[in-house]
C-alpha positions as MATLAB code, in Angstrom:
seq = 'XXXXXXXXXXXXXXXXXXXXXXXXXXXXXXXXXXXXXXXXXXXXXXXXXXXXXXXXXXXXXXXXXXXXXXXXXXXXXXXXXXXXXXXXXXXXXXXXXXXXXXXXXXXXXXXXXXXXXXXXXXXXXXXXXXXXXXXXXXXXXXXXXXXXXXXXXXXXXXXXXXXXXXXXXXXXXXXXXXXXXXXXXXXX';
ca = [
     -30.847   -3.601  -28.415;
     -29.127   -0.180  -29.748;
     -28.073    0.766  -26.621;
     -25.872   -2.430  -25.515;
     -23.323   -1.348  -28.307;
     -23.131    2.036  -27.079;
     -22.763    0.570  -23.290;
     -19.909   -1.449  -24.768;
     -18.186    1.478  -26.130;
     -18.800    3.432  -22.862;
     -16.917    0.058  -21.080;
     -14.093    0.399  -23.275;
     -13.429    3.945  -22.781;
     -13.800    3.221  -18.845;
     -11.608    0.616  -19.357;
      -8.991    2.784  -20.571;
      -9.407    5.622  -18.153;
      -8.761    2.983  -15.672;
      -5.515    1.467  -16.772;
      -4.306    5.401  -16.880;
      -5.437    5.768  -13.246;
      -3.644    2.914  -12.599;
      -0.623    3.803  -14.118;
      -0.804    7.554  -12.802;
      -1.143    5.768   -9.035;
       1.419    3.437   -9.468;
       3.922    6.344  -10.894;
       2.734    8.740   -8.406;
       4.113    5.940   -5.397;
       7.184    5.388   -7.459;
       8.207    9.155   -7.298;
       7.280    9.159   -3.797;
       9.665    6.371   -3.109;
      12.457    7.983   -4.883;
      11.946   11.412   -3.091;
      12.422    9.399   -0.278;
      15.253    7.665   -1.068;
      17.004   10.585   -2.275;
      16.307   12.528    1.136;
      17.837    9.675    3.058;
      21.152    9.126    0.866;
      21.634   12.832    1.254;
      20.718   13.043    4.972;
      23.341    9.718    5.002;
      26.086   11.943    3.350;
      25.580   15.009    5.552;
      25.730   12.817    8.727;
      28.792   10.457    7.462;
      30.084   14.270    6.990;
      29.560   15.091   10.477;
      30.841   11.932   11.774;
      33.826   11.832   10.146;
      34.537   15.790   11.555;
      33.783   14.433   15.126;
      35.810   11.402   14.688;
      38.792   13.366   13.548;
      38.486   15.561   16.961;
      38.718   12.451   19.141;
      41.590   12.321   21.556;
      41.205    9.636   23.595;
      39.445    5.730   23.591;
      36.628    6.995   26.043;
      35.542    9.979   23.517;
      35.767    7.349   20.419;
      33.609    5.015   22.720;
      31.632    7.822   23.341;
      30.878    8.305   20.015;
      30.385    5.061   18.983;
      27.506    4.875   21.565;
      25.862    7.681   20.576;
      25.271    6.423   17.193;
      22.798    3.325   17.796;
      19.990    4.757   18.856;
      19.586    7.756   16.094;
      20.389    4.791   13.786;
      17.701    2.483   14.923;
      15.250    5.734   14.915;
      16.039    6.532   11.725;
      15.771    3.179   10.199;
      12.587    2.587   11.816;
      11.105    5.850   10.516;
      12.558    5.218    6.966;
      10.717    1.849    7.023;
       7.385    3.620    8.350;
       7.352    5.945    5.237;
       8.091    3.212    2.806;
       5.269    1.270    4.611;
       3.000    4.476    4.642;
       3.363    5.224    0.620;
       2.943    1.502    0.002;
      -0.093    1.444    1.520;
      -1.261    4.760    0.160;
      -0.832    3.199   -3.352;
      -2.505   -0.257   -2.177;
      -5.381    1.722   -0.871;
      -5.705    3.929   -4.218;
      -5.346    1.085   -6.388;
      -7.760   -0.859   -4.431;
     -10.443    2.012   -4.276;
      -9.885    1.869   -8.279;
     -10.463   -1.477   -8.503;
     -13.758   -1.988   -6.384;
     -15.222    1.172   -8.538;
     -14.249   -0.296  -11.691;
     -15.651   -4.020  -10.489;
     -18.486   -1.884   -9.203;
     -18.958   -0.464  -12.679;
     -18.759   -3.798  -14.349;
     -21.548   -5.177  -12.415;
     -23.572   -2.174  -13.254;
     -23.004   -2.970  -17.063;
     -23.759   -6.589  -16.865;
     -26.989   -6.008  -15.035;
     -27.763   -3.531  -17.585;
     -27.303   -5.995  -20.552;
     -28.987   -8.249  -18.737;
     -31.981   -6.341  -18.165;
     -31.919   -5.113  -22.028;
     -32.107   -8.843  -22.962;
     -34.667   -9.656  -20.755;
     -36.794   -6.557  -22.232;
     -36.344   -8.011  -25.684;
     -36.359  -11.483  -25.263;
     -39.148  -13.914  -26.794;
     -41.910  -15.393  -25.255;
     -41.491  -18.542  -22.808;
     -37.695  -17.462  -22.090;
     -38.386  -16.275  -18.451;
     -37.304  -19.371  -16.862;
     -33.985  -18.557  -18.576;
     -34.026  -15.007  -17.853;
     -34.619  -15.911  -13.838;
     -32.059  -18.212  -13.949;
     -29.492  -15.742  -15.844;
     -30.478  -13.190  -13.022;
     -30.260  -15.467  -10.243;
     -26.677  -16.639  -11.404;
     -25.552  -12.862  -11.756;
     -26.874  -12.023   -8.088;
     -25.182  -14.795   -6.780;
     -21.824  -13.909   -8.553;
     -21.872  -10.629   -7.182;
     -23.135  -11.821   -3.697;
     -19.896  -14.034   -3.695;
     -17.601  -11.239   -4.908;
     -18.740   -9.029   -1.874;
     -18.193  -11.507    0.370;
     -14.808  -12.172   -1.065;
     -14.006   -8.371   -0.905;
     -15.022   -8.574    2.510;
     -12.746  -11.209    3.573;
      -9.870   -9.576    1.692;
     -10.188   -6.524    3.459;
     -10.525   -8.079    6.712;
      -7.061  -10.044    5.921;
      -5.643   -6.806    5.121;
      -6.482   -5.192    7.810;
      -4.974   -8.025   10.051;
      -1.849   -8.154    8.066;
      -1.509   -4.467    8.515;
      -1.937   -4.505   12.278;
       0.867   -7.238   12.713;
       3.258   -5.149   10.375;
       2.605   -2.450   13.005;
       2.774   -4.464   16.066;
       6.072   -6.046   14.350;
       7.415   -2.892   13.984;
       7.027   -1.336   17.149;
       8.148   -4.741   18.665;
      11.350   -4.308   16.495;
      11.745   -0.595   17.467;
      11.603   -1.097   21.259;
      13.877   -3.815   21.026;
      16.534   -1.689   19.050;
      15.995    1.033   21.433;
      16.631   -0.930   24.441;
      19.886   -2.536   22.823;
      20.867    0.976   21.942;
      20.269    2.083   25.469;
      22.436   -1.001   26.965;
      25.279   -0.382   24.341;
      24.945    3.625   25.498;
      25.132    2.363   29.128;
      28.175    0.060   28.652;
      29.989    2.637   27.044;
      29.611    5.038   30.049;
      30.595    2.316   32.010;
      33.865    1.373   30.315;
];
C-alpha cells in the first residue's frame, strides 16, 4: 500500500506540470496574436501613408474613382487573410490544449486503474463482488469518456469545416462585390 501515496505525489507533480504546459500554450498563442496585430497595424499605417501620397497626385474625378475602386479588392483580401491567420492561431492553440487535456485524462485513467488494482490486491477475502463492481464502474466511466471525446472531436471537425465554408463564401462574395465596384468605377 505504500505505492499509493507515491502515486498521489507523482500525480500532484504531473498536475502542476500540466498547468504550466497549459499556461505556456495559451501565452504562446497570445504572443502570436499580438505579433499578428502589430504586423497588421504597421502594414495599415504604411498603406495609409502610400494612399495619402497617391491621393495628393489625383488631378480629376476619374482618377479619384479609379483610386477608390482599386481599394476594395485588396482590402477584402487582407481582411480575409487576417481572419484566416487569427483562426489558424486559435485552432493551433486549441489543438495543443486538447492534446494536453487528452494526455492528462489518459494519465488520470491509468492512475485510477492502478489504484483500483492495488486496492484489489490488498482487499480482504470476500470482497470480490465489490471489486468487480468497482472495476466495472471504472470501465463504464472510461467508455463513456471515450464516446464523449469522439463525439466532441466530430463536432469540432464539423464546426471547423463550416467556418472554412463560411469564410470562403464571404471571400467569394467580397471578391465579386469588389469586382463589380471596379467595373462600375471604370464605366463612370
